[in-house]
N, C-alpha and C positions, 0 to 999 in steps of 0.2 A: 396387596402389590408386597413386592419381596425388599428387604433394606439392602442395597446396595451398596459395596464398597468403595471406597475411589476407583481403585485399579479398576473396576466394574463401569466405570462413569466414562460417557463418551465427551471428551475435550471439545471446548468450545471458550471461544473468542469474544471478546468484549471489547466496542469501537465505541469510543464520546466525541461524538463534534462538536468543538468548539467551534461557534461562529462569530468569534470575535477579532478584528485585527487594529492595529492602530492605522492601518492605510493601505488598498488593493493595490495590488503589483501588475501590471499593465498586461500581463498574461492570462492572469488568474479569472477561470470559469467556474471555483469550488463557491458555494455559499456561504458568504460572511458578511459581516458589517462592521462599519471603521466607527466605534463608540466607546467610548467609559465612563459610560450612564451607569453608575451601581447600583440604581434599583433596579435596572432591565436584567444586569447580569443577575442579583441575587435572586429575580423571579425565576431567571435562566437556572440557578442553580437548584431553587427549589424546585423546579419542574422535571426537571429530569432526575432527580434523588426519588420524587414521588413514581416515574416511571419505572426507575428500576426496583425499586421497593412491588411494585406491583409485579415485574415480569418472572423476577426472582421465584417465584413459590413457583411457575410453571416451568422450573427445569430442574426437579428432583435429581433428574438421572443424567444429568450433565455437572464435569469441574470445569471451572475456568481457570485455564494455562496461560494466556496469555491477554491482557488489555492494553489498548492504544488509544489515546488523547491526540487526536489531529484536530486539524480546522481548516479557514481560523489559523490562529496561531494562540496555541495553549500558552504559552510563557509569557505572553501578553495579557492574557486570559488573569495569571495569578497562582500563586502557591493555595493560597486559601481555599479558591474555588475547587482546585482539583484533589486539596486533600481530602476535601467534602464528599466529594463526587468519587474518590477512590474508596471513602470509608462507608458510601452508603453500597457501593457494590460487595466489599467483604461481607456485610452483614447480610446482605440478599443472595449470595450465589457463595456456592464453594469452592472459594479460589486455593488454589495448589499455593502449598511453601515456597516453590520454586517459579512462580509465574515470571515472565516475562514483561514486565511493565515499563512503559514507553509514552515519554512526552514529544511532541513537536519544538522544537525550539527554534525562534530567531536571534541571531547573535546581539543584536540591539537590543534584546529584554531576559538576557543571561543574568540574575546578578547572583553574588555569594549567597547571599537570603534565600534568593528562590530554590538554588541548587541544593543547599545544606536542607530547605526544610523537606524537600520533594525525599530527595533521599534516605532519609528520615523515616518520611509515610511510605517507602517501601518501592520506589518508583527506581529503575534499577537501569534504563536504555535510554538515551537522549539522541533524536534524531535531528539534527541541526542543521538548516536550511543554509549553505551557502553560496550556491549557485555559480559565482565567478571568483575569481581572487583580481578583478578589474572592475577598478569602481568606475569609472565611466560609463561601464555596459551596465553595473549595478543601477545608476542612477536612471540610465535608460528604460531600463527595466521596472523603474518604480520601487525597486528593493527598499528598504528602511534602514539598510546596514551599509559599512563598508567595509575590503578587506580584514582591516585593522583590529576592528570590533571583531572577525572572525575569531583570529588570533588570540584577543583575548579571553574570546568565549569558550575559546576549548580547554586555555589555561586553569580558567575557573571552573571546568566540568571535570578536568582531572583533579585537581586537588580537591574537590567535593566529593570525590570517590567513586566516580563512575568509572565502570570498568569497560562498557559496552557504549560505544558510539559511532554512529551512523553520519556521515556527511553527503547531503544532497549537491548533486551537482547537473548543470545545465551544458548542452553544447546546441551548435547552430544558431547561436545569439545572434542580432543584426552586427554585421559589421564581422564575426570571430572568422580567424582562418585556422587552416589546420595548422600549423603552428603555434600559434596560441591557445587555442583548446590542449596541443599537448603540453606545451609551458603551463596552463592551469593543473593539469591533473600531476603532474610531478611535485609542483609546489603545495597542493593540497595534499599530498602525498606524505608531504615529512610531518604532518602534523599525526601521522600515525593511527588513524581512525580502525576502528575492527571490520566496519561494514561502510561498502560505498555504493550509492545509487547515482546513474547516469543518466540523464531522461533526454530525450530532443525538444527541444522547444517545440509545443504547439498550438498553433495560432487558432483559439477557438472563436466560435462567432459569436459578438458579445461582449468580449472584453476588447478594453480600448484599442493596442496593438491591433487587434482585425482591423479597423477603421483606416490604417496607415502601413497596413503591410507591406502593401507594394514600394512603400518609399525610403525602408531602412534596411533595405541590401543584405536578405535573409539567405544565409549559406543553400543553395541549390542542394536536390537531394543527392547529388555524387559528391559533391562536398560531405555533405553529415552521413553519409553512409562510410567512407573513410574516417572521419570522427569516431562515429562507433567502432568501427574495426581495430585503429591504434589506440580505442581506449581498452578495449578488451585485451590487447597484447600488453599494454601497459600496466595494467592492472595484473594479469598471470605475472608478471616479470616481477611483482613487487609482492608475492603472494597472495594475491585476492583470487579465489576460486569463482568463477562465473556461476551460478545458481536460478536464474534467472534472466531473462529478456535485459532490462535494465540494473540487475541488481547483483553485488561482486561483495565478500565475506571470507576472512581471516577464518581456518579450520574451526569449526564448532559455534561461529559468529552469524549463521542466519539469522535471519526475523523471521523469528517464529511465529508471529501474526501474522504478516505478508504470506509467507507459506500456506495458511487457512483458506487464504483468496484463490490462489494458484492449485490448490491439490484437493480441493473440495472440502474442507473442512469446515464446520458449523461458528457461525459468528450472530450475534445480537449486538445492533447499533443504535443506540440513543441519542438524543438532539435532534436538531430540523436536518433535513435532506440525508440522516442517514442510512444507510443498506442494512439488512439482514437475510442470511439463509438459515433458515432452521426450522427443525421436524419435520422436513419435506417442502416447506414454503420459503418462497422470496418475498420479502417487503420492504418499505422502504417509508421515512417518517416525512410529515409535510415538511416543504421547502420554504417556510415562514417561522420566522422565531415567534411573533406572539401567536400564531394563530396552534404553533406549538405547544405554548404557557398556557393558552387558554385550554384548547382541548383537555391536556392535563388536570386544571384545576376542576374543570365542569364535568371529567370522564366523558368527553365527546372525543369522539374519532379523531386520533393523528395520524392512522398507516393511509399509505397509498400505495396503489399496483400491488396486492398483495394477491399473488398465483402460484396454485398447487403447479409443481413442476414434474410433466409426464419423463420418462424415462427414456424415451428418446431424446429429448429436450437435454436430458442430463449428460445423453451418453455425446452430444454435439458440445458441451461446455466441459467435456472430461477432454476432448481434440481440445479445443481451445484455452484451458485455462493450463494445462498439464506441458502440450506444447508451445507453452512458454518459459517454460523450464528446463535445466539440463536434467530433470530425472527423466523426464518424458514420456512415455506412454507404453502398454506392455500389452500384447497381448492376449496371456492367462487372464488377465486383470480386465481387459477392457470386455474379454468375451464373457467372464463368471460376473462383472457387472449388469452389463447390458442385454445379455443374451444376443449378439449380433453378431456376423460375421467378421473377422478380423482381416481374412487372406485380401478384400480388396481393397482395405487401408494400404494395405504391405507392398501392394501393386504398387500404388502412385509414390511410396515412399522409396521403395527401392529407385522410380526415377530420380526422386529428388537426390537418392544419394550417389546415381551418376552423375548427377550435375554438382557435387559437394556442397549440396545443402543442408541434409539428413545424412544420419550417421547410425550404428547399431551402438546398444548402451551395453555396458559389462554383463548387465542382467537378461540380453537378448531383447533387449525391448529398443524403442529407435526415440532418438532425441535431434534436434533443429541443431544445427553447425551456426556459427557466428553468421557465415554468410546467408544461411538460413533463416535466420529471424530478422534479417531484414528485408526477407520476403514474405515472412510469415502469415501476411494476413492473405495472401493469395494461396499459398501451399494450405494453409487449413480452409479457405472458399473450397479449395478440390475436394478436400477431405469432406467435406460436408456434404457435399452433394455426390460422392459417391455412397455415404452412409444412408440419406435419403433413399436411396435406391435398392440399399439391403434389405432382407426379408430376415425378420430373428427366427431364430432355432426354432423357438415351440411351434411357428407358423408352418413350419417348412417337415413337419413328419407327418 
């Protein structure tokens, strides 16, 4: 096998799922545990490092250019564990010198010591969970912080030298009005983050919020649509470019890691319930911390749902993920990748354009408008149905 230079290697993202939280939010359905059992945490660190060591040799033709620690609450998990895991990644993989290395944090668990330690280890991006500036709403959501702690956390992050800060907000919260949401945006924008994520509250089955959702005055779909469109305009006015349905960034500050999910890049996930898309296969890790630890220790199975993705399914994913972004989809790219005709899709997109739901991109492709993003599920469903009825070029000869 020829030795590849770094430029010839395929970019790869690495995701680390840290399944520990101080407390469980009312709306959260991610896999996490509310524990500070040091022995369990140590066993988790040992297991995930062993998993990384075993996997690294399987990716000699890849270079890691993004690493993302999510959860759970990585900042609650602590700097020592994250530093140990990042060191294992660097030893097992070819990590580029300019890699984007992110960790998620809650304001209540951000300390000067943690920030300086991680900055010294090479972490260069922080994703801070703010959600709202309203302390009453934070309590109702089960968030472990208040807004004063957000302000302190941002000051600490800047003092520690981080120049890439993302703030997460949620809209459609219980009792939240359009005016209150707009006020929240203005307040948070005063913190001058490089990146903003704005997510609609989703009430998922199995969460505490789901059990009393009818009683907490969640804004209806029309109000949430107004909230979303107002966020797009307010963020644009403040210099943030929308590049994905829920994500906005100043020039050059998009989340390189998250773009891998939306633009068809490859990534490997480590830790319980982490997902991967690697070497043509999609797979995920068991959603059970003890089963993960035991499986790694005993060299047993820790993966579930391993699938090799057929070309037509990849074509459908291309539509689903790329139409989440403002980059959109292109005829030449689609036809070259999947050998499927684009014209039937273009006819549907032209109808969307007539209703201001889609527009042409500067490179001749197609993207959804903010209004189109609001009904993207319906638009994409129609496109997938059309795609299923098309015949590949090779079969038409």
